[in-house]
Phi, psi and omega in degrees: 000326180294322179294322180297320179295321179295319178296317178297322178295318179296316179297318179296320179295317179297318179294323178294318178295318179297323177295318179294317180296317179296319178297317178295320179299311182293325177294314180295320179296319180295317180293317182291325176295323179293318179294322179293322179294323178291325181287333181274005181296137183295338180293340182275352182271144177248128180284149181240122182289338181290336182268351183266069182267000000 
């Protein structure tokens, strides 16, 4: 029974670490998507007369 508790603790630790990594991934993805959306705004583009042939 003591070995079973140790196995459960190891599994719980691995799941907790995986949860933290997944949370960090989604947070970084959300922030980078927001920055990308702001960068793609049409107001940030400068027209070039050389390309308007």
